[in-house]
C-alpha positions as CSV (number, residue, x, y, z in Angstrom):
1,X,121.8,86.0,86.9
2,X,121.7,84.9,83.3
3,X,123.3,88.2,82.3
4,X,126.4,87.5,84.4
5,X,126.7,84.1,82.7
6,X,126.1,85.4,79.2
7,X,128.0,88.7,79.3
8,X,130.3,88.2,82.3
9,X,133.3,87.4,80.1
10,X,133.2,90.8,78.4
11,X,134.2,93.0,81.3
12,X,137.0,92.8,83.8
13,X,139.8,90.5,84.5
14,X,139.6,86.9,85.6
15,X,140.3,88.0,89.2
16,X,137.4,90.5,89.3
17,X,135.1,88.1,87.6
18,X,135.9,85.5,90.3
19,X,135.5,88.1,93.0
20,X,132.2,89.5,91.7
21,X,130.7,86.2,90.5
22,X,127.6,84.8,92.3
23,X,129.7,82.2,94.0
24,X,132.3,84.9,95.0
25,X,129.7,87.2,96.4
26,X,128.1,84.4,98.4
27,X,131.5,83.3,99.8
28,X,132.3,86.9,100.7
29,X,129.0,87.3,102.6
30,X,129.5,84.0,104.3
31,X,133.0,85.1,105.4
32,X,131.6,88.4,106.8
33,X,128.8,86.6,108.7
34,X,131.3,84.1,110.1
35,X,133.7,87.0,111.1
36,X,130.8,88.7,113.0
37,X,129.7,85.6,114.9
38,X,131.2,85.0,118.4
39,X,134.3,82.8,118.4
40,X,132.8,80.3,120.9
41,X,130.1,79.0,118.5
42,X,130.4,75.3,117.8
43,X,130.9,74.2,114.2
44,X,131.7,77.6,113.0
45,X,133.9,76.3,110.2
46,X,131.1,74.0,108.9
47,X,128.8,76.8,107.6
48,X,127.8,76.1,104.0
49,X,125.0,76.7,101.6
50,X,122.3,74.0,101.7
51,X,120.7,73.4,98.4
52,X,117.5,71.9,99.8
53,X,117.0,74.9,102.1
54,X,117.8,77.3,99.3
55,X,115.2,75.6,97.0
56,X,112.6,75.6,99.7
57,X,113.2,79.3,100.4
58,X,112.9,80.0,96.7
59,X,109.7,78.0,96.4
60,X,108.1,79.8,99.4
61,X,109.1,83.3,98.1
62,X,107.7,82.5,94.6
63,X,104.5,81.2,96.2
64,X,104.1,84.4,98.3
65,X,105.0,86.6,95.3
66,X,102.3,84.9,93.2
67,X,99.7,85.1,96.0
68,X,100.4,88.8,96.6
69,X,100.1,89.4,92.8
70,X,97.2,87.1,92.0
71,X,94.8,88.0,94.8
72,X,94.5,91.7,94.0
73,X,94.3,90.9,90.3
74,X,91.5,88.5,91.0
75,X,89.6,91.2,92.9
76,X,90.2,93.7,90.1
77,X,88.7,91.4,87.5
78,X,85.3,91.6,89.1
79,X,84.6,95.3,89.6
80,X,81.4,96.2,91.3
81,X,80.9,99.6,89.6
82,X,77.2,99.9,90.5
83,X,77.8,99.3,94.2
84,X,80.7,101.8,94.1
85,X,78.6,104.4,92.4
86,X,75.7,103.9,94.8
87,X,78.0,104.3,97.8
88,X,79.5,107.5,96.5
89,X,76.2,109.0,95.3
90,X,75.4,112.3,97.1
91,X,78.9,112.7,98.5
92,X,80.1,115.1,95.9
93,X,80.5,118.7,96.9
94,X,79.8,121.8,94.8
95,X,83.6,122.4,94.3
96,X,84.0,118.8,93.1
97,X,81.1,119.2,90.7
98,X,82.5,122.5,89.4
99,X,86.0,121.0,89.0
100,X,84.6,118.0,87.1
101,X,82.5,120.2,84.8
102,X,85.5,122.4,84.1
103,X,87.7,119.4,83.3
104,X,85.1,117.9,81.0
105,X,84.7,121.3,79.2
106,X,88.5,121.6,78.8
107,X,88.6,118.1,77.3
108,X,85.8,118.9,74.9
109,X,87.6,122.2,73.9
110,X,90.8,120.4,73.3
111,X,89.1,117.8,71.1
112,X,87.2,120.4,69.0
């Protein structure tokens, strides 16, 4: 949103800037929604953006975004490598061992 404020004056005409501004796009979407609603709805003309609802929605979306990002990061900070290695011990097959040995040999050959 800052880009449109900082660089918005560089491109287009005043009409296109007004049409594609954040306020213009919001007004266009509100007009489309109003046009799609049935005509017998009460207070159809009174549809507006509510700043408090917009702020609450923004706060909830930020909280959910942080939770979705922080919880996996917290689990990743405490790896339990020994438990994972014990759980996977004995589950390798001969082809997996051969593939792993081949990859290690290839890496050593490339480093030499």
